[in-house]
N, C-alpha and C positions, 0 to 999 in steps of 0.2 A: 425607497426602499432599502433604510438602512434597515428599517423593523426585519425587513426577508435578510436581508445574513445576520443580522445578532439572531433568530429564529433557529436559522443552519444552524451556528456554531453550538446554541446552546441543547441543542436537539440531535447534534450529532453521535449521540450511544445511540437514544432512540433511531434514526434514522438507520445506521449500522447493523440493530440487534432484530427493526424488520426484514430488513436484505436478508442478514443469514436464515431468518425462518424461511421465507420466499424463496432460499440457492438452497436449500436444505426441502423442500417442495423440489422442488426441479431434478434433484441428484435422483431423489427418489422414483422418479417417475419417467423420468429420462434416461437412454443407452445412448451410447454409439455405436456409429454402423462396421466399425472394424473389426478386424479381426486379436484375435485374445492370441499377445506375443506374435506380434506381427511390428512391422518396422516402423508405423505412422502409431501403434501405441508408445511405443517404446523411445520416439522423437519430443511424444507428450511430453509420458514420463517425465525425460532427461531437464527437460528444458522445463518444465516445473518447478523442480527438486532447482535445480540452478538459477530460475527466476529468485525460489522461496530463499535457497541460503543469498542473496545477493543481497534479496528485503533486509534481510534482516540483521544483516554486514552493513551494509550503508546508514542499517535509523540503530546501530550501536555509533559509529564514527561520525555520524551527529549530532548526535546524546551527548558526545566525549565533547564538543566542540562549544554545545548551548544547552546542557543541559543545567536548569537552574538558575540560568539565566535572562531568560526570553522576553520577560517584558524590565531589564533592567543595564544589557550592553547588548548592542546593534551586532551581533555575530556578521565579518565582513567574509571572514576568512577561509579554507579549507572546503567545505563543500557548500557553501556558506557562498564561496565564489562565485561558486558557478551556475548553484538557484537560490532562489530565496525562502526554497521551502523545498530542502531534498530530503526532510521528515519525510511531507505527503508521499513526495515522490518513493520515495526506498518501498511505501503501505502499500502504492501502490503499485509495486512490482512483485513482493509482498502476495496482493491479494491476485494481482491471476492468475501466478507461478501456482499458486491451487486450485484457481479453477482449467486453468493444463494440464495440474494433475488429476482431477477430477476428470478429465477427457471429458470437459462439455462445452463446444463449443456454440451452445444458446447461453451458460450458463456463462462464459465470457466475454459472449456478446452482450446482453446487460450487465455486466458486470460494470464493462467498458460503458457504453452507456448513465448506466447510475451515477458512480465517477466521476463523468466526463461534465455531469446537472446536477449532483450539487458541492462539489468540496473548490471547486472557483466559486464560488457566495459564501464557505467557510474560511476562502482565504481572503481574497475581498475583505471579511473582517472585523481581519487579525491586520492586515497588514492597514485598514481604519485609526486600530491601535497604532501600531508601531509610529505611525506616520505623524499622530498627536504627539507622540515622545519624541520620538526624535526631525521631525521637520525635516529642511532644509540636507539634509545628511540622508536621510532615507529615504529621498522621492531622490538625490542626486545615486543613494545607490537605485534604487529601480528604477532607470536608467543604463545603469550598464549589464546589469544584472538580470537573465531571464526569471520568469514566473517560477513556471512549475520544470520546464526541460535542460539537464544541465548541460551547459556548454564548456568542455574539459578546456578547450583552450583559454578558458578564463582562468581557472586551479591557480588558483596562490596560497600555499602551506600556514606562513606563516608563524605566532607563534601560536602555537596554543596554548588557550581556560584550563589554569586542574580545570576537573570537570569531576562530577558527583556526581560517586560511588554508588551512591542507591540509583538513581536512577540511571546509570547503568546496568547494573542489577537486573532491576524494570523492564528494564530492553532486553538482557537475556531472557527473565524470564519470557515476555511476551510473545519471543523466537518460541520458544523450545512449542508453543501449542501450538507455532504453525507448519512446528517440524515434527508435531499428535497428529494433525489433521493429513498431512502430509499421508503418513502410516493411514486414516481412515477412509482416508480415496482409495488409494491400495485393495483395505480391503472390501472396500462396497464393492469396487469393480471385477473383484472376485465371483464374491455373493452372485455380484449379476448378473458376471457370466454364468456359475454352478446354479440360476433356479432357485437358489438360496434365499433372494430377495427378487419380489418378480416387480418388473416396470410393465410402463402400461406404451412407452415411444420408444422408436428408437428413431436417431437424428444424426444425422450428418455429421 
């Protein structure tokens, strides 16, 4: 089982890249069934934008606490007082927001399934390492704080350690890529509706 955890952590970029390629195929070959400029389209688009912005902001906030300190200090305040893996949680929100921005329920379902299967292995692998580094302190932390879904009632601000400016700038740069994808989602939808790009199936 340990080798399985390590495999998923080592192959994270490869698996993510493969899913992105598969997602592109889904986006180009399918299209939603609701009318353009309808209330449903607006709901999906604004829900997607909101989740992407929340994901970007959450990742920057989390990096302000843990940037550059992951294996040196056990951070347990700020976003880490509400869940043990806020970076992954906010990444999930941003990814889900992109799926909704493409207005593709099939893509959203596939994303949820892949994330739910894949990231628990990555989290387990990382937490095994943290347990070896911090021992009983980390075990007490895991008993008190949920792994993935934040519990806002547990929030503790505390003193924020000095943040790594390069890592924060990297998160902002990564976030700008999400914003580019939002624009791509809008353009692809318009091109499919206008018949410039042809798709194979309409899906709910």
